[in-house]
Backbone bond lengths (Angstrom), bond angles and torsions (degrees), N, CA, C in turn:
res aa  C-N    CA-C-N  psi(-1)  N-CA   C-N-CA  omega(-1)  CA-C   N-CA-C  phi
1 M - - - 1.431 - - 1.542 108.51 -
2 S 1.244 120.03 142.02 1.462 125.88 -176.14 1.506 110.21 -80.52
3 D 1.341 116.38 147.85 1.457 121.43 177.09 1.494 110.98 -89.11
4 T 1.345 118.03 -0.10 1.442 121.78 -178.15 1.533 108.31 -76.14
5 P 1.357 116.28 126.44 1.494 117.96 -179.72 1.524 109.12 -67.27
6 A 1.331 112.65 150.27 1.446 119.47 176.98 1.530 108.80 -68.83
7 P 1.320 117.89 144.13 1.464 119.34 177.49 1.527 111.35 -64.30
8 N 1.331 115.05 145.91 1.451 118.50 179.17 1.504 109.41 -74.81
9 P 1.314 117.47 140.47 1.441 121.35 173.90 1.503 109.85 -65.77
10 P 1.350 117.45 155.59 1.483 120.27 -177.34 1.533 113.73 -53.94
11 D 1.325 118.08 -37.31 1.449 121.51 179.81 1.518 111.00 -63.10
12 A 1.359 116.51 -39.41 1.497 120.25 178.96 1.512 110.41 -67.91
13 K 1.338 115.63 -40.48 1.480 120.11 178.71 1.525 109.71 -63.73
14 L 1.301 118.48 -42.53 1.488 122.29 178.24 1.568 109.05 -62.46
15 A 1.304 116.17 -44.00 1.416 118.56 -177.80 1.518 110.95 -66.37
16 A 1.367 116.98 -36.95 1.467 119.19 176.54 1.530 112.49 -65.61
17 L 1.316 115.62 -39.33 1.471 119.71 179.84 1.535 110.40 -68.27
18 I 1.338 114.47 -41.44 1.496 117.43 178.32 1.539 109.23 -61.17
19 D 1.359 116.37 -46.61 1.438 118.64 178.81 1.555 112.94 -58.52
20 K 1.314 117.09 -41.97 1.445 121.48 -177.50 1.540 109.26 -64.30
21 H 1.346 115.15 -49.51 1.450 119.88 -177.86 1.550 113.76 -71.06
22 D 1.338 114.40 -30.93 1.455 118.97 173.18 1.540 110.34 -59.78
23 R 1.322 115.88 -47.13 1.446 121.14 179.01 1.505 111.79 -61.20
24 E 1.401 115.19 -46.01 1.432 117.64 178.74 1.535 113.80 -63.87
25 A 1.345 117.25 -37.14 1.427 120.39 177.22 1.532 112.73 -65.56
26 R 1.329 116.03 -40.04 1.459 118.11 176.66 1.519 111.58 -63.52
27 E 1.327 116.23 -41.00 1.486 119.89 177.66 1.515 109.29 -63.06
28 D 1.329 120.03 -40.18 1.446 123.96 178.37 1.491 110.31 -63.32
29 I 1.318 117.14 -47.69 1.463 121.34 177.76 1.515 111.28 -56.94
30 A 1.319 115.77 -46.08 1.458 121.17 178.93 1.500 110.93 -59.80
31 A 1.332 119.09 -37.51 1.411 124.75 -177.84 1.529 114.12 -73.37
32 T 1.381 114.66 -38.10 1.457 118.82 -174.97 1.511 112.96 -98.29
33 G 1.369 116.81 -19.80 1.459 119.18 179.25 1.523 112.83 76.99
34 R 1.352 118.72 5.79 1.461 120.94 179.94 1.508 108.12 -83.23
35 P 1.336 116.60 130.24 1.443 121.31 177.90 1.486 110.79 -75.29
36 S 1.294 121.34 124.75 1.431 124.78 174.17 1.542 107.65 -162.78
37 C 1.270 117.55 174.70 1.454 122.83 -176.18 1.550 108.02 -96.04
38 A 1.274 115.82 115.05 1.479 121.09 -178.23 1.525 110.95 -64.11
39 K 1.311 116.57 -38.10 1.462 117.22 -179.25 1.507 112.85 -68.89
40 C 1.335 118.36 -38.01 1.455 123.45 176.14 1.547 108.86 -58.55
41 R 1.295 112.99 -48.55 1.494 118.19 -179.70 1.512 111.31 -62.99
42 A 1.351 117.19 -44.78 1.469 118.84 -179.67 1.472 111.45 -61.68
43 L 1.328 118.78 -45.28 1.492 119.89 -179.61 1.490 111.03 -64.67
44 W 1.321 119.18 -36.83 1.418 123.25 177.73 1.589 110.26 -63.29
45 I 1.309 116.03 -43.12 1.458 121.19 179.68 1.537 109.29 -62.99
46 V 1.343 116.67 -45.38 1.477 120.16 179.36 1.531 109.61 -61.17
47 A 1.310 119.24 -45.04 1.438 123.06 -179.52 1.546 112.75 -60.02
48 E 1.388 112.72 -46.91 1.455 118.30 177.81 1.523 114.26 -61.41
49 R 1.319 115.51 -43.21 1.464 118.50 177.79 1.507 112.59 -65.91
50 A 1.321 116.65 -39.24 1.471 120.50 178.68 1.540 108.88 -64.27
51 R 1.340 118.06 -37.92 1.468 119.91 178.88 1.535 109.85 -63.35
52 V 1.339 114.02 -43.26 1.483 119.21 -179.08 1.526 110.47 -61.34
53 L 1.339 114.42 -40.10 1.462 120.45 179.28 1.522 114.54 -81.47
54 R 1.351 112.76 -0.14 1.491 120.91 179.59 1.531 111.96 58.90
55 D 1.345 113.30 35.79 1.496 119.61 173.87 1.534 105.93 -97.22
56 V 1.383 114.76 89.65 1.421 121.08 -173.12 1.549 111.70 -64.99
57 E 1.287 115.94 -37.91 1.464 120.35 -178.49 1.541 111.06 -66.85
58 Q 1.328 118.32 -42.34 1.447 121.21 178.63 1.547 111.23 -68.28
59 A 1.337 115.85 -40.35 1.469 121.53 178.53 1.535 107.85 -61.19
60 R 1.274 116.85 -45.80 1.493 121.05 178.59 1.519 111.57 -62.85
61 A 1.355 117.30 -43.89 1.444 119.79 -179.60 1.560 111.57 -64.27
62 A 1.335 116.48 -39.75 1.439 120.37 177.52 1.536 112.05 -64.38
63 A 1.318 114.29 -42.02 1.496 119.19 178.09 1.514 111.66 -62.86
64 E 1.337 116.60 -42.32 1.464 121.91 178.05 1.512 110.09 -65.67
65 A 1.320 118.28 -41.78 1.464 122.04 177.54 1.516 110.57 -61.97
66 W 1.349 116.24 -40.13 1.496 120.52 178.68 1.547 110.82 -64.75
67 R 1.305 114.73 -44.48 1.501 119.16 179.46 1.539 108.72 -61.77
68 A 1.319 119.12 -43.39 1.424 122.55 -178.97 1.518 111.75 -66.17
69 H 1.312 116.35 -37.63 1.449 121.99 175.47 1.517 110.36 -65.82
70 Q 1.297 118.14 -45.07 1.468 123.76 177.65 1.534 108.92 -55.62
71 K 1.320 114.85 -52.35 1.491 119.84 -179.36 1.506 113.67 -61.36
72 Q 1.326 118.34 -40.27 1.476 121.57 -177.43 1.500 111.29 -79.90
73 D 1.328 118.07 -50.48 1.462 122.03 -169.00 1.542 114.48 -94.77
74 H 1.300 117.14 -19.60 1.493 119.00 -177.32 1.514 112.19 -120.57
75 A 1.346 115.09 29.98 1.469 121.20 -178.48 1.528 108.11 -67.51
76 V 1.300 117.36 156.50 1.474 123.98 178.67 1.573 105.90 -53.71
77 G 1.283 113.32 129.72 1.487 121.17 178.42 1.541 110.90 87.21
78 G 1.319 117.28 -9.32 1.465 119.39 176.83 1.518 111.66 -93.72
79 D 1.301 116.46 -165.67 1.424 121.60 177.47 1.498 108.97 -67.42
80 S 1.322 119.57 124.20 1.465 121.31 -172.64 1.537 110.11 -117.07
81 H 1.329 114.18 74.04 1.434 119.73 175.44 1.578 106.49 -70.96
82 G 1.362 115.79 157.60 1.470 118.58 173.31 1.509 111.13 -80.04
83 A 1.320 115.96 131.87 1.502 119.04 174.73 1.488 108.52 -80.44
84 Q 1.301 114.55 151.65 1.441 122.24 -178.77 1.517 109.02 -84.16
């Protein structure tokens, strides 16, 4: 058996990128004191980087995740952070 790890499926890669950028966004918010939604920012960063890398599927997945997050977490009457 090979010691080479199996490649991550695209969903796992997207989740890892979202987690990484979510952490960076929270650190940035803590440093600047600007109120904003870290998850919105993280998903936007992932989508932008995927577009630059021409990874259409990842860009689409990030955009869909952002829309779902907006609908669930920023619905009228809910917590209305500013999207980046």
